[in-house]
N, C-alpha and C positions, 0 to 999 in steps of 0.2 A: 416493463422495460428491462431488457437485460442486462446484468451487472458490467460484464466486460462487453461494451459497446465503441466503436468508432465515433466520437463526438463529432457532429457535422460544425464546421466551421464557416464553411463557405461550399454552396455546390451549384450545378447548373446541369440541363439538359443540352447538348450539343449537337445543333442542326436537327434534322426529321428524315427518319429512314436512309442514316447514313452510316457506313459500317468503319470502325476502327481497329488498329491492332497494335501491337507490342511498339512499333517505332513512330505509330502514330502521336505521342506524347513528349516533349521536353521542356525543360523546368532551367532557366537560364536566366542569365543578366542581359537579354539579347539588346538593348538599348543601352548598354552602358550607362546606367542611372545609378548601378550600385543595389538595385534592388530586384528581386527574381521577377520573371514574368512566366506564365504558363501559355506554351505552344502547341496548339493542337491542328491536325491534319488530317483529312478523312480522304477515304477512296474515291469520293466524289472530286476530291481536287479542290476542296475550299480549305483555305487557312485562315485559322482565328488565332488571336493574340490576346489575353486575359491579362487585368491587373487587379485582382480578387482585395476586396476591402471588408472589414468584419461586418457579418450580415445581422440587422436587428431582427429579432424575435418576429416572425411572419413578415418580413419584407422579403420582397422579390429581388431578383437581380437589378442593379442600379445600371443606366445605360452606359456611363462611361468607365465601367469594367471591362467591358468588351472595346480593347483600343483599337482593334484592326479586325477586318473580315474580309478577306478577299479570294476570289475564284481564280485559280489556276489553270482551268482547262483539265488537266491530266492528273490521275491519280496520284499520291503522295502515300509513299513507302515508307519512308524514314524523314527527319528532321534532326540534325547536329549544329549546334553552336561552338564556333570556334575563331581560329586568327586564320581564315580562309582568304584574306587580300591582302596582296603585296605591298610594302611599302608603308603599313600600317599595323599597327599591335592590339586595335581594336577586334570588338567581337562582330562575328558577321553570323548571318543563320545559312545554311547549307539545305536545301530541300531537293529529296533523290525521287525522281521519276522513272518509270517503268524504261523509257528510252531518252532520260536528260536531267543534268545536274546542274541546279539553279544556284547561285548563289547572292544572296541579297543583303543590303544595309537596311537597318530597322532604324529610325529615329524619328523624334517627336519634338514639336513647337509648342511651347507653353502660350495659353491665349491668354486673356486677360480677364474672363470668368470663369467659372467652376467647370462649366462643360466647353469650356474654347479650346482644349488641346487638341493639337493636330497631330495625329501619326501618318506616317507614309513608308512604304516598302520600295526599297529603289534597287532594280537589276544589278550586279555588279558585272557578272559574266554567266556565261552557260556552258556546257560541255554536250554534244550531242553522243548517245550510247550507240555503238553500234550493235550490240546484244542487252536483252531484257536483265534490267538489276534486280538483285533480291535484296542487298544491303550494303552498307556502309560502315566503314571506321575511318578515324584521323589521329593525327598526332605529327609529333616531331620526327619524321623516319627519320633513319640514319645519324640521329642525334642533332637535328639542324636545332637552333633557339628562335624563339621571337615569331613562329610561323606554323601553320599544320597542314601537313598534308594530305590528302585524301585518296582512299584506298576502296574502289568499289569492288562487290563481288558479284557475276553475274550467275542468272540461271544454269549454266553449263560450265560452271566453276572456274572462272577467268578472273584473275584480280587483274583490275587495270589502277594504273597509279595515276594522279595529277599532282603535279607542285603548282598547286593554287593556279593561275589561269594557263598553264603548259600542261600537254600530255605527257607523262614521262615514257612508262612501257606498260607492257601488260604481259602476264602471265598464268600459264593453266596450271591447275592443281594436280597432281599426278592421281589417277585414279579415282576421280571426282565422279558421282553421280546425280546426287542431290546436293545443292549447297546447304549448308548448316550456319550457325551464327559465327561472328567475325569480331575479334577483338585485337587491338595493338597493346603492346606492352613498352611501353617505354625505358623500364630499366633494362630489360634484355633487348631492345630494339628488334623484337619479334612480333609474328602474327600466329593469334592460338584460334584454331577452329575445331570442329567436329565433325568428320566425313561423313558419308553415309555407312562407311563400314561401322559406325558407332565408336570411334575411335577419336581421341582428343591428339591433334596433331600439332605441333609448333614450328613456323618456319622464320629462320633467320630474315631480316630486309637483307642483308650483305648478299645472301644467298640466291634471293630471288634477284635482285638488281646485276648480279653478273651472270644469270643463268642465259643461255641462247633464248633471244626473242622467237616466240612462236605467233603465228597468225591464227593457226587454225591448230583443235585438237591433234591431228595427225601429226602436224610439224611437232609438237611437243611428245609426243609416242616417237618420233624417229631422233629425238633426242638420244634415248635409250641405246638405240643400234648404232649410231655415228659418232660424229666428232661433236664437240661442245660442252658446255658445265652441264650436267644434270641436276635437276632440280630434286633436295634431299632434304627429309626432315631433321630438324633439330633433335627432338625427341617424341616418342608417341606413346599414348595410354590406352587399354582399350577399358571403356566404360560400360560395355553391353547395353546401350540403349540411347534412344535418339536426346538430343540438348535442346533445350528450350532457350536457352540463355546464356552467356556468360560474362562474367564480370570479372575485373582485374583491378585490385586495390592496394593499397600503401598507405597505411596509417603511423602515426609516430609510435604506437604502443603495440604495434602488431607487424610481423615480417609482411613483404610482400608476397600476395597470392594472387591464384588463379580462382575463380569458383564458378564451378558450372551444375545449372540445374539441369536433370534430368526428368524424366516422364514419372520415375518414382524416388528417387533419390536426390541429394545434394553433396556434391564431391568439391571437395578443397584440394589442390594441389600447391606445391612449390615452384619457385622460378623453374627447376630443373625438372620438372616432372614428377617428382615423388609425390604419394597422397599423403597429407596431412591428418587429414579424417572424411567420413563418409557417413551423412545422416538419411536413414531409411525412412521416406514419408509414406505415411498411411491413408494419404490421400493424392488426388490428382492436384498438380501446382498449375497456375497461370502466369505467374511473373515472381519475379525476385529482384530484390536492392540491397547490397552489402553497403551500411551506411556509416559508420562508427566502429571505434573500438575504446571499449569503456575500462576493460581490465587489462594488464600486461599480457601480450600473446595471444588476445581472442580476437573475434569478429562479429559484430553485431549484425544479423541480417533480417531483411524483411521478407517472407514469402507469402503470395495470395493463391486461393486455391478456388477452384470451382463451387466450394461450398459456402460463398460469401463469407470469407474469414479470412483476415490479416493477420499472421504468427510470425512473432519477432523471436531468435533463435539467438544464443550466445555460444558461438561452436554449432556443438549439438544439442545444447539445451536448451528446452521450450523456457522461455522466459513470460511470454504475455499472448493471448489471443483477444483479438477484437472483431466483433462482427459486423459487416459491411453491407449496405443495401443492394448490392450489385458484386458480379465477379470481375474483379480487376483483371484486364489484360496488359497494364504497363501500371509501374508505381512509381514514384520520385520522392525526394525528399526536397522541401524549398525554405526559403526565407523572405519572409515578406514584412517590409519596414522594422519592427521591433519584436514581433514575433519570427521565431526561430523553430526548425525542426517540424512543420508541417507536412503531414503525410498526403501528398496528391495522386490520387488514382482516378482511372479511366476505365470504363467498359467498354465491350466491342459494340455496343448500342449508342454509344456517346455520352454514358451517367458521368460529370465530370464534379470529383469532390476533394475539396481539401479539410481534412479531419486531423484530429489530435489523440492521441490516448487518453483514458481516463477512465472513471467509473460514476454510477449513477447510485446513492444511497437508497435504501430501501427501509422506507417509513413503517412499514406493516407489521405489526404484531401478533402474532396469534393468539384470538381469545382464549380464555381462560376453558376447558371442558371440565362441566359440573358430572360431578360422579352420581350414578343412579343406579337404583338396583335392577336388574334384568326380570323380566316377568316372563317364565318361560312358558304358562300358558298362550300368552300371545304370541312370542316366536312359533311355538307349534303351529296356533292356526295362520300363521304367513308362511310358513314352511308348505303347509297344506295346498293354500291357494297358489303357492307358485308350482308345486306340482301340478296342480289342475292346469295351470297355465302351460307347461311343459307336455303335457300330456294332450291337450287339445292341437298343440302345435305341429307336434309329431305325428297327427294322424292324417293331415295335409300332404298330398302328394304333390302339390306345387313347388316347382323349382323356385320361380321368381315370385318374389312377395307381390300381392295384390296391390294396387294403386289405391290410392286414397280419392275418396270425392273431390276434396280441393286440393289439387297440385300445386306445386308451388309454379310448373311451367306448363302450358298448354301448345299445342300446336297443331293445326289445321289445314287443311290442303283442300282447296277449289279448284277443281278442273273444270276448263272453259267449255261451255256446251256447242261453242263452233271452231273451227278451226282458224289459226292464224290468217290474216289478210297476205302477209307476206311470210314467204317460210322462212324458218329460221335454223332448216337443216343443213347441217356443215361436216364436213368430213367425210360424206358418205360414199359407197361404193357403186351407189347406183345412180347410173347415168342420168335418167329423167329428174323432173325436179318434185320432192317428197314433200308432203304436207307436214306442217308441225301443228301442236295443241298448246296452250298456255296454261301452267300451273301456279297458282298465287299461295306462297306458302307464309302463313300468319304464325308469329311464336308471341304470346303473351305470355307474361310473368307476373305473377302475384307478389313475387318478392325480389330482392335484387340478387341477381345470379351472376357467376363470373364465367370465363372462357366456355362460352355458348359455341359450339362445332352443330354443324347443320349440313346431315347426308341424304339426299334424293335418290332413291336406288330404282330401276325397273327393270324389267326383263329382258336379256339380251336377244335380239340385235336392236331393241329399242337403246336410245341415248337421249341425256339430260346435256343441255346445252354448257352448264354448270352443275357438277352435282357434292361437292364441297364448300360450305361457305363459313365463316367463322366471326364472332360477334366478341370483342373485347369483353363488353358487361351489358346487362339491360337492365332498366334503372325500375324499382315497382311499380305495378300499376301503367306500364307504356305496354307497346307492341313494335314486332319489326317485321316487318313485310318485304317479300322479293316475289320477283315474276319469273318462272324458268319456264323453257319449251322443251317439250318431246316429240322426239321424231326418229322414225327407221332408219337405222344406221345403214345396215346390208341386206341384200337382196334376197329375203328368205322371212317368213312371218315368223314372229316371237310364239313362245308356248303359253305367255299368259300375258294379258293387258292388265294386270294390276301392278302397283307400286308401292312403296312405301317411304315415310320421310321419318329419320330419326335424329332428335337434336339429345346431345349430351351437352350437361354444364353441371356447376357444383355451384353447390347452396351457400348462404354466408357463413356456415360453419365449417365449409371445406369438404363436404360429404359430396362424392360424384353423385349424378343420378341422369338417367337416360328415360326419354319422351318419345314414344312413336306413334304414328298415324298411318293408318292405310289410305290409298285411293284406288280407283280403277278410270283406267282410260277409254274413252269414246272407241267406238266400231272402227267409224270412218277415218282412223288415223291410218289404218293400214289396210282398206278396201274401200271400194269405191262401187256405186250401183253400175249394172251391166244387162244387157239382154242374156235372159236365161235361156239354158242351154238343154235341150231335151236328153240328150243322152249323156252317159257318166259311168265310169267303172264301178265306183262305190257307192252304196247307197245306204241310208239307216232311217229307219221308221221310227217315230215317236209316238206312242198312244197316249191318249188324255182322257180322261173323265167327265170333261166337260166340252160342250157344243163349239167348235171352233172360231179362233178369233179371227178377225180380218188383217192381214198381213201388213196392211197399209196403217192401221192403228198399233201395231208391234212394232214395226219399223218405219216413223214417219220421216227419219233421217235419211232414210236410203230412196225415196220416193224421186222418181222424175216426172218431167213437167208432163209428159204424153202419157204417164202412168193415169188410170182411174181411181177412183176413191175407195169401188169393192175391187179387191185383186186377189187373188189365191196362189201366185207364184212371184218369185223375188230373184234377182240375180246377183251376186256380190262376185268382184274382179279383187283378188288381192293384188296389191302391188308389185307381188312375187311374180304374177303372172296367173296362177291356177283361178280358176273358174269354180264358184258353188251357187247351186240352185238349189231356193228353198219352196217348197210346195207344201199347199193346205188342202185337206180334202174337204170338196164342197160338201159330201152326203156322210162323211164319217169325222170324229174326233180325231185326224191325224194328220201328222206332219212328216214329210219327208225331206231329207238333206242328201243332197249326190254331187259327188266330185269325181275327179279324174285321179286326185291325188288321197290316200287314204287318211291322214293325218291333217290335212287341211281343214276335214270337217268339222275339229275339235271347237275352234273358235265360234263358229256358226251355231253348231249343236249347244255350246254353253248358255251363248248370248240366248238362244230361242229359248231354251229351258226358263232361265233367269227372267227374261221380259215376260213369258208367260204368267210365272209364280207372282210377280208382280202386280200383271194386269189383273189376276183375280183378288189379289188382295185388296188393292185398291176397291175393287165391288164388293169386299166384304163376305169373299168366299172362303171360308176355311177348310173344305175339305178337297180341295185341289190336288191331282196329284199325274206325275206323269211316270207312263211305263215303258219298258222295252222288253218287246214279246221274244228276242232272239230271232237267229240264232245269233251267238257270238262272233265277230269279224277275227278269230282268232288267226286264221293264215295269214291276212293281208297285216296282222300286227305283228308275228314272227318274223315278217320280210323285214320290215324295218330293224327288228331286234339283230339279224343275220347281216344285213348292210352295216348297221354299226359295229359288230364284233370283227367284221371282214377290215374295216377300216383300222381297227386297233391290233388285228393282226399285222396291216401293212405297217404300223408305225414301228412295232415291233424289229419286222425285216427292218426297216429302214436304218432302225436304229445299231441293229448287229451289222449290215452293212458298211455305214459311215465310222463303226469303230475299227473294222477290218480295214478300210482305205486309210484311216488315221495312223494305223501301226504302221500300214507298208508304207505311207506317206514318211514317217520320222525315221523309218529305218533307210529309205532312200536319201534323205538328207543325212543321217550320219556319214553313209557311203561318200557322198559328195564330200563331206567336210573331211573327210581322211583324204581324199584324193588331193584336196586345195589344201590343205597343211603340209603335204607332203614337198620337200625341197627338191625332188626329182619331178618332173613331170609325166604324168602317165595318162593314157589315154581313158577318157571318160566311161567306156565302152555302152553308149547309148543310155548312160543313168541319168543325162537332162532331159531325153526323151521320155524316159518311164516315169521321172518328177514332174514333168509337164502332164502326161495323160493321166498320173494320179490324182494330180491337182483338179482336171477336168472332171473324173470322175467325184470326187468330193465335191464339188460345187453342184454337179447334176443332181447327187443324191440329195443335197442339201437343201434343192430347189424343189425335188419332189418330195421330201420330207414335211418341209414346210405347206407345201399345198394339200397333202394327205391331212396335214392336221388342221388344216381350213376345214376341210371339208369332213373331218371326224367332228368338229365344231359345229357346223350345221347340219350334220346328220344326228348329234345326239339332242339338240335343239328339234327338230322334228321326233325324234323318238319320245321325249318330253310330251310332246303333244300327243302322239300315238297314243300314249300310257295314259294320258289323261283323260283321253276319250271311252279308252276302254274300261277306265275304273269308273266313268259316267255310269257308262253302259251295263256294267255290273251291276253298280246300285239301284239304277232304274229296272234292273232285269230282276232284281231278286229283293227289292224294297226295303233296302240297309238304312239304317237309322244313321243319326250324324255321329255317333261313336264309332261305329263300323266304317264308316266312310273314311272317318279320320284314320284309322289303322290300316284300311287299303291302300290308302293315299301316301302314308307311312313307308308300307310296303315297298310298293311300285316307284317309289319316288323318294329313293333316300340320299341323294347327292345332289345338291344344286350344279355342280361342276364335276366332270368327267375328267379321268387322269389314266395314265398305264399303268401305277402304282395300285390305286383301286380304283374299279373299274365299275359300272352301271351292272353288269351281268352276274359278278360272284356276289356285290350286296343284295341285290333282289333276290339271287337264287338262295342265297342265307336267310333270309327273312321268310319266302314262301316256303321255305322248308320247316322253318321254327310252327309257323303256323300249321303247318301238315302235321308236327309232332304234337301239338300242344292243343289249342281249342277246334282243331278240324282233324283230331284224331281218332280211331275207330273205338279205342280200347285207352284205358289207364296205362297198359303195360307200354304203349308207343309214347307216351309223355315222359316217361324217365328216360328214352333214349335222348341223348345229346350229342351235338357232332363236335368234336373236338378239331376237327380240319382249320386251319388259317384259311385266311380270304387269300386266295391268287387266281391269278386270269386262268380260266378253264381253256380247256384243248378245244371245244366247240359248245354249241347252246344247247344240243340235245336236251342235256338233262334239265336245264333251266325251261326249255317249253314243255316236258314233260311235267316237271312241278306244275308251270300254270296251268295247263289243261287240266291236272288232276286237282287244281286249287278251285277252278271253275264247277268241276263236278263235284265236288263235296260242296259246294254253296247249292249248288241246284237239289241237292237231295237233303236239303235241313240243315246243312253247318250255318254256325253262326260264327263271327268274330268277337274275341273277346279276348283281354288280357288279364282277366283274372286266374287268379289258382283254379278256383271253384268250375272247372271245364269237362271235368269227368262225366258228369251227367248228361251235360248237353253233347259231348262227343258220341254217347252212349246212342242218342235217337237218329244218329245219321245213319240212314239204313241203306244199305247194298255197297257201301264202302269196304273195301279191305285196308288191310294195315299197309304201312310203308316200310319195307324191309330197309332201312337206311344201309346197314352194313352191305349185304348183298347186292343192294342197288349201286351202289357206287363200283364195287367188284364188277357188277355184271358191264356198268357205263366204261369203266375203264377197258375191260377186255371184251367186246362183243364177240369174239369167238368163241370165248369160255362159255357164252351161254346157248352155243349150237344153232347160231345165227350169222348171217351175212352182214359186214359193217352198215350196207345202206338198209336193213332193216333193225338197226338198232334203237331207233327212236318210236315207231309205231308198227302194228300191223294194221293193215285195213283188209274188212270183210266187205261180203254185199249185203249191205243195210237195206233198209225200205227207199224207195225213190225220194229223194232230196233231202237224203241225210247222208253224213260217213258215220261209221260206226269206229272207234277208235277203241283201241284196247293196250294200256299200258304191258309193254315185256316184261315179264316177271311175274305180272299179277293178271292172269290172261282173262279173268272175270271180270275186271272192271270196264264197263261201257259208259263212256262220256254222255253220248246221245248230244253231243255238238256239232253243230253244222260249221266247216271251217270254211265253205264256200261264200262268194257272195251273197247279200241279204236276195232271199228269197221274194219271186214275185209276184207271189200269190195273192195279193192285195192291188195290184196294181191297177185294177178295174176301178178302183176308187178315187183314181188320180187323173187328174185331165191329161190331154196328150200336149 
């Protein structure tokens, strides 16, 4: 336990899920009994009055300590106790609501038993406010004795004065933008506030009273130009920061002073506005209270901060620091029965505490250390073991530490095998009713963990009904389960049906950790069975080394009632509208997927390969393999790339046009403002028409830019689907290992989200060029070449398409992907490949005319190859022949498929 800690005398938690602020705490003798009571009001409109009693160790709150609890319907902004009722000098309670001021009389009736005391709150009068209130102050305005007047400051800077039950007058503060703290000084009969200009301002009550009455701010501004008394400040001081609170104190041993708590400083002014002292604070304060004067001419001040500390200053000297269990938003000093000087603090969440300052003695004595001689041989042995551990730790290339077998917390996700009976899809842009599937996320903890936060993420446009959940704590050996639903939110398919659930938590020792679990969503979430289509624009053929499997066994969830048990053709209809047909050959081990949209082939192709592998694994077959005989559909893939890049160019154009129209709009506004300020009216010369036309252009451009951004988001998702399909086909085409597939996926899918600053094209181009210089290079000389160009949006996609084509050519001639430095020997085995003249390539790509060719031939030159194939030659390296077919899949094996 800390030595300097506020000693808890009495504490409680006020309400549940209620909010409190500076004005929500008041300590005063509200029942005129001679003992202070604690008055707490919340933004929920609940008023509570406490009469604390000394707490016994381990005892809870006594029922009789909460002497009143009343719901006032409206939020409570501030409470004050004073002589607010005419004809009596008894204290009454004033409660400020946003649109109402209420004054109550609080009284108690003694009972015959201990728990028989009765307290009641009686409404004396109330004022309905025309403007939304911010805060209030009270006092004997104008030097009156025996009663208190009330001044309320509204959110627009108007001061409304009430002489108890009657309205007096209202005044607008000049130049007020936002209201600040407001206090009344009885010695100078003036009001002190801090304006939005960060100035401490002083207004005399007499000046406010005799100024011309203003019903609106415009009336107040007209006083500066016409007749009537002008509202002027008595003095002003610039403090350069916003103020949190103001206090005006007058003690016997210290002169009357004005203390202002700023965001980083504490200021003390004399009554005439001269600065007495200023204390720079090294923390963010939350509240303060000047409470007494111990030495002649000094002021003792309590300051609470956001570090849960209560600091006591004597002028600018720090005298004491006490630790609090919460961040105080209001602090008061109270006198309860025979105990005087109790510090009362309130947090924004309702933690109310009465404490006093003290220390906790420490009884710990450090044990004596036995002196011993050092064994240098043992130290050398220990040092060698430590060096060995360090060497073993530096060998691994893992960024994240490997998880232990027995984790403190485990998370599992169970996907429902069937769709929800009642769809939970909400906030989707699709007109038809979309299905949803349920996820059951279970969190099990071996130890007691704190601050558990669950995040469930799926690929867009899929969405989760609730993707963020929080748990305050999970007890050891227990589990928490939640059921969520996943649905399609927009009218296009996702690029992946996978998702992950991540849980962040803190161990009992305070160490933050993260546990992650992946899951896969069912295919029927985004598509449904349909009659197969015979014709399609795009077709892909997958070969296997095992006999064909019946499609009804592979896709039992897509069988219709009319389907036979032995079928070799299935139809899938995506919820976005596309139809995919899957055919299984009767005579050969081949499967064909066909569709009118190239990118829509991806999910069915992935599902087919995955289900085939799972089917043969269940049968115990270990040598099953899927292959793709080619050719790669590069031309269809490049169309997706061009479409995505075109939308990025459109986004840049819209951005430039919006910038130009905005500059034009502001220029017209300045011209119009000059005309309106001119005392001599002049013709507008159609500037108003021009302003309206420019505004319409801005609106139309903004709508077009938003539509283009939505299309870009959708096309990028389709590009990711096409890219994953191409990567999968390359892996099946060249029989790439898992490590090589990982490198290929990282090369073609470097970004989860696309942006104008860092787009997909430049990232993939840099990654592919790096592979061509390193593991797929011709010689070791090419590996020393490095690109120093910064990533920026290219002018076109010709260089990217050229590099992708060259990458496929290198792989087809024996190249293998590797991230190790030892790739020179491997690169030498790539036969028939030319080196990449990077510097010359960039010059030729930047200026096609310099290469002696027309711009439309800067990408490829086509020759007459043998029938069925297109031969491509890279410009600048005429001997490179890729031998890849860019047209749709050959129909040479179509005879093996049924019509």
